[in-house]
C-alpha angles and dihedrals in degrees: 000000000000094000094047091051095050093049090052092044097056092043093056099036128031115238094241094052096095116184106223127212084244089070088063093097092059094060122100096202097058095138090051091046092051092047092049095046089051094050093050096048092048089054090053098049096088093043128090102251092198088066096055119105130201089261091054091051096049092044090053090054092044091053091047095052098043111123092020127105095243121155124224090253092052089045088051089049091054091046094055091047091055093042087054087054092052104036104020141026102295118241091357098058100097092040089056089050093047110101092197092061113082100172136027120199122185112190097164143343093284099024114084126155131189135190117230121174095348094308126105115223132171117252110215092180092071128069144143127229094232141332093279087060090057094049090048088054094050091048089049088053095049102033094084088055092057091249131128140188129201142135090290092052103024098173133062135179115190146157116231123220092268093048098261115146118235129193124179129178125187131188137317089036091045113055089194096057124248111005119190126187123181122182107196128228117233110227090200101049111203121246135214090277089057089050091051091048093051090051096243092135140354127253089254090058090044092053090045095051092047087052092052091054092046090050090050098241115171107243139193121198112201137182144111131294114301092006092127100260097142092044091051091046089051089051093049093048090058089069091064113111115258095235094064127098108237124191113196120194123192145152093230115012108250105142116099108195116182095202116115098232106057127135115194121205125190132192122242127213124231119267127240090282088053091250134122101040117155114193134196089259092056090051094047089051094048093044089065087067093053097072097245122187087200136007121213116193117193094214138344118215109151145348092358090069094078089045088053090051090051092053091051090049095048104060103288093119118177094035116150140197146162135233140174113257141129100244141337096287091046090051090060091043091053092045089056090047093050092054096046094046090050090071097251107147110222130132113258091237093054092045090053089053091048088051092049094052094045104046124060107166132029117191123194119202125183141190102222129211091272092056094252123130120233133176096231100179144016117187138174126218107239110173147288123302121180086348092301124114111247126213131201114213111220102172131013140174113227116202117223101182136267131306125222089278094056093252114147107245122206146117139248115243129203108208114230094234118101109234115241089225088064090083088056089048091056095046089057091055098261104137105150096095096077092109086061106039105010121222 
């Protein structure tokens, strides 16, 4: 049976004529195809998928469609779905391979959303047969990483082989059943030229930020989820001189620095016994013993914030990190709150002085309503006034409204005041900003 089917299949449809899940909407027999797919997958649940060959897969499909009026294209579509179950990651296989998809969100068996070009849309071509099918797909994704998820441990954070970040939550933590989120890792990380082409900033802003990195200013990049903080951090890190020793610290390694002397550190979750966890804070403390010229932390969220400030205040100039915040002032407020809530006993006034001395530049990046990213503010930390940290905004993006296509209109502004850090930039030999700030 298997040999006969393969011969017929290859005659009627060339091997390279793959039928994608995106072709699903064009089929008239959607309900029948869904029913057949579910029947085949249910039949495979108790079988060892690793032992199935291409002939076994095609035979399963051939047997399932026998007696139905199914075209060769529809049969090929079913075959590819089942092949994805056996050799890939089920319904998510093609989404994981699609370079245009930057995020995958599974909220239920028939509720799958994707992010494309900064916008979240529902994908009606992708579905699971039931909640067990979602869990099985999650387990297939994390099994090669030595991770597991079940009712005893109903939450998992993991980094896939390509660097993509996976988060999954099961009942009882999730009241909606299994929820899966995958933020995909871009193999071709964009550079400052791509940011310029996309209108995320101006050439003036790009030159200014490069000068900040060259002058070894300590920088925080803030913004909301999915705003592009890590991408911008990666771009700014590319301006670091190649002869410097750089330590990068991340939960999931996404940074892709091209310098020769880069040491990448990554956190580790606790095992089943609750032991063996290595946190961002542990790695920041350890990095100080590794003779770094610069420390680049993917994101600060807790106690490690104070250790990062200590590093910045003790000779590790030019260090950078990101954090969640709704603007530059909010970033410093959240930094202060993180440290105070971590149990570190330090007077607020002294802490604000510490932050003022450690941080030079705060950059806010946003994903606007049209899905596009913009650097909406670049500020310098200038001092303390009435016991409050004061900021001087150097660049800003002022929104003007929406056009007929729903795109956010606005303009980038260079504020008229000369930043205090400009003197430091000039003393380090950076003199190509005269057209912005004069002598």
